[in-house]
C-alpha positions as CSV (number, residue, x, y, z in Angstrom):
1,M,7.7,-14.2,0.2
2,S,7.0,-13.3,4.2
3,L,7.7,-9.9,5.4
4,Y,10.7,-9.9,8.0
5,T,8.9,-7.9,10.8
6,P,10.4,-7.8,14.5
7,G,7.9,-8.0,17.0
8,H,8.1,-4.0,17.7
9,F,7.1,-3.3,14.5
10,V,4.1,-5.6,13.9
11,A,0.9,-3.1,13.3
12,H,-2.4,-5.0,14.1
13,E,-4.9,-2.1,14.3
14,R,-7.2,-2.7,11.0
15,E,-8.0,0.9,10.4
16,A,-4.1,1.9,10.4
17,I,-3.7,-1.0,7.7
18,A,-6.6,0.0,5.4
19,R,-5.7,3.6,5.7
20,L,-2.2,3.0,4.5
21,M,-3.6,1.0,1.6
22,R,-6.1,3.8,1.2
23,D,-3.5,7.0,1.2
24,N,-1.0,4.8,-1.0
25,P,-3.0,3.1,-3.4
26,F,-0.1,3.0,-6.0
27,A,1.0,-0.4,-5.4
28,T,3.5,-2.9,-6.3
29,L,2.1,-6.8,-7.8
30,V,4.3,-9.3,-7.6
31,T,3.2,-12.7,-9.2
32,P,5.9,-15.7,-8.7
33,A,7.0,-17.3,-12.1
34,L,10.0,-18.8,-13.7
35,P,12.6,-17.7,-14.7
36,E,11.9,-14.4,-12.4
37,P,8.7,-13.0,-10.9
38,W,6.2,-10.9,-12.6
39,I,5.9,-7.3,-11.4
40,T,3.4,-4.7,-12.3
41,H,2.9,-1.4,-10.7
42,A,-0.7,0.1,-10.7
43,P,-3.3,1.6,-8.2
44,L,-5.3,-1.3,-6.1
45,L,-8.6,-0.3,-4.6
46,H,-9.3,-1.9,-1.1
47,V,-13.1,-3.2,-1.1
48,A,-14.6,-5.0,1.9
49,D,-16.6,-7.3,-0.3
50,R,-16.0,-10.5,1.8
51,E,-14.4,-11.5,4.9
52,P,-12.2,-11.5,6.4
53,H,-10.2,-9.0,4.7
54,G,-12.0,-8.0,1.5
55,S,-10.3,-7.8,-2.3
56,L,-7.8,-5.5,-4.0
57,L,-9.4,-4.4,-7.6
58,G,-7.4,-3.1,-10.2
59,H,-6.3,-3.9,-13.7
60,V,-3.5,-4.2,-16.2
61,A,-3.2,-3.7,-20.1
62,R,-4.0,-6.7,-22.0
63,A,-1.1,-6.0,-23.7
64,N,0.8,-6.9,-20.2
65,P,1.8,-10.7,-20.1
66,H,1.2,-10.5,-16.3
67,W,-1.9,-11.2,-16.4
68,R,-1.6,-14.6,-17.9
69,H,0.4,-15.7,-15.3
70,M,-1.9,-14.8,-12.2
71,G,-4.1,-18.0,-12.0
72,G,-3.0,-20.5,-9.6
73,V,-0.8,-19.2,-7.8
74,Q,-0.5,-16.5,-5.0
75,S,0.3,-12.7,-5.6
76,I,1.3,-10.4,-3.2
77,A,0.9,-6.6,-3.3
78,V,3.0,-4.1,-1.8
79,F,1.7,-0.9,-0.5
80,H,4.6,1.5,0.4
81,G,3.5,4.0,3.2
82,P,5.5,7.2,4.2
83,H,9.5,6.7,5.0
84,A,12.3,8.7,5.9
85,Y,16.2,8.4,6.7
86,I,16.8,8.7,10.4
87,S,20.4,10.1,11.4
88,P,21.6,8.8,14.8
89,S,22.3,12.9,15.6
90,W,18.8,13.4,16.8
91,Y,18.9,10.7,19.7
92,V,19.9,11.3,23.0
93,A,23.1,9.2,22.8
94,P,24.0,9.5,18.8
95,S,27.6,7.8,19.5
96,Q,25.7,4.7,21.0
97,A,23.3,4.1,17.5
98,V,23.6,3.9,14.1
99,P,21.6,5.4,10.9
100,T,18.5,3.6,10.0
101,W,15.3,4.2,8.1
102,N,11.7,4.5,9.3
103,F,9.0,3.6,7.3
104,A,5.3,1.8,7.3
105,A,4.4,-0.6,4.6
106,V,1.8,-3.6,3.9
107,H,1.8,-6.6,1.9
108,V,-1.5,-8.2,0.8
109,A,-1.2,-11.9,-0.2
110,G,-3.8,-13.7,-1.9
111,G,-5.2,-15.6,-4.8
112,I,-6.5,-13.8,-8.2
113,E,-9.6,-13.7,-10.0
114,L,-9.4,-12.3,-13.7
115,I,-12.9,-10.5,-14.2
116,E,-14.0,-11.6,-17.9
117,D,-17.2,-9.9,-18.2
118,P,-16.8,-6.2,-19.5
119,A,-19.5,-4.7,-17.7
120,E,-17.8,-6.0,-14.6
121,T,-14.3,-4.4,-16.1
122,R,-16.3,-1.5,-16.8
123,G,-17.5,-1.1,-13.1
124,V,-13.8,-1.4,-12.2
125,L,-12.8,1.2,-14.0
126,D,-15.7,3.6,-13.0
127,L,-14.6,2.6,-9.1
128,L,-11.0,3.9,-10.2
129,V,-12.2,7.1,-11.5
130,A,-14.6,7.8,-8.6
131,R,-11.8,7.2,-6.2
132,F,-9.3,9.6,-7.9
133,E,-11.8,12.2,-9.7
134,G,-14.5,12.1,-6.9
135,G,-12.7,15.4,-4.8
136,R,-12.0,17.6,-7.9
137,P,-13.9,20.6,-8.4
138,E,-14.5,19.7,-12.1
139,P,-13.8,15.8,-12.1
140,W,-13.6,13.7,-15.5
141,R,-16.1,11.3,-16.5
142,F,-16.7,8.8,-19.1
143,T,-18.1,10.7,-22.0
144,M,-16.4,9.2,-25.4
145,P,-18.8,7.6,-27.5
146,A,-19.6,3.7,-27.1
147,P,-17.3,2.0,-29.4
148,Q,-14.5,4.1,-28.2
149,R,-15.2,3.2,-24.6
150,D,-15.9,-0.3,-25.3
151,A,-12.3,-0.4,-27.2
152,M,-10.5,1.0,-24.1
153,V,-12.4,-1.5,-21.8
154,G,-11.4,-4.4,-24.2
155,A,-7.8,-3.0,-24.0
156,I,-7.4,-4.0,-20.3
157,V,-7.5,-7.1,-17.9
158,A,-9.4,-6.3,-14.8
159,F,-8.9,-8.6,-11.5
160,R,-9.6,-8.9,-8.1
161,L,-7.2,-10.0,-5.6
162,V,-9.3,-12.1,-2.7
163,I,-7.2,-11.4,0.1
164,Q,-5.8,-14.3,2.1
165,R,-3.3,-12.4,4.5
166,I,-2.0,-9.3,5.5
167,D,1.6,-8.5,6.8
168,A,1.9,-5.1,8.0
169,K,5.5,-3.5,9.4
170,F,5.2,-0.2,11.1
171,K,8.9,0.8,11.6
172,L,8.5,4.2,13.8
173,S,11.1,3.8,16.1
174,Q,8.9,2.1,18.6
175,N,12.1,0.5,19.8
176,R,13.8,3.4,20.9
177,P,13.3,5.3,24.4
178,R,10.3,8.1,24.8
179,D,12.9,11.0,24.2
180,D,14.4,9.7,21.4
181,R,11.1,9.2,19.6
182,A,10.4,12.7,20.7
183,R,13.3,14.1,19.1
184,V,12.9,12.1,16.0
185,I,9.6,13.3,15.4
186,A,10.5,16.9,16.0
187,A,13.9,16.6,13.4
188,L,11.9,15.0,10.6
189,Q,9.3,17.9,11.0
190,A,12.2,20.4,10.5
191,E,13.6,18.6,7.3
192,P,12.4,19.9,3.9
193,Y,10.7,16.7,2.8
194,P,7.4,15.8,2.6
195,E,7.9,12.1,3.4
196,S,9.7,13.3,6.4
197,A,6.8,15.5,7.4
198,A,4.5,12.4,6.9
199,T,6.5,9.9,8.8
200,A,6.7,12.3,11.4
201,A,2.6,12.3,11.8
202,W,2.9,8.4,11.7
203,M,5.1,8.1,14.3
204,A,2.9,10.5,16.4
205,T,0.1,8.5,15.7
206,Y,1.0,4.7,15.4
207,A,4.0,4.3,17.8
208,D,2.9,4.4,21.5
209,P,4.7,5.3,24.6
210,N,5.5,1.8,25.6
211,G,6.9,0.6,22.2
212,G,4.9,-1.6,19.6
213,S,2.2,-0.1,17.2
214,R,-0.7,0.6,18.6
215,T,-3.5,-2.1,18.8
216,S,-7.3,-2.1,18.4
């Protein structure tokens, strides 16, 4: 399950890749199986718990059969960053181009370790709650009675995807001339869609004047 990535669009900068996963944590987890792959959509947290790439932490409902197929095969988590339609009318020479779509995406591949210990499962939940509640004025906390909390923990299966490979594709008009990139950024900023503005911001940050995503 490789990601097709022409040379212009290969992203190498580790912080940019980590930022995409951090800012867009709701991922698509795919595990190969017959007659068709298992697919689950879930928030996944990237943690630097081992070299060189770290791990992804998450959980699925115990009623979801996906977890029973995670062992012994490599799964892939797909993180979708900002994306937007690009009109050729925005280019200097619009008659010499066709419509396209700009986007940033990260594919993370690795084996999955199921977390069996209830205390460690609760730890994964605590990390998720801290990540998504931490910035709120009145963050939600686990205050329910222990039996109810333990039943909730028992209803999920936590896991750790140990990252073996990361493929990142930032298709941000790096193959276009500088003037075209500037015009696309300005046009996206004028569009009424949040994703368009976000795509423009990523273009301004991660597509350098010489083509290709910035590298560290």
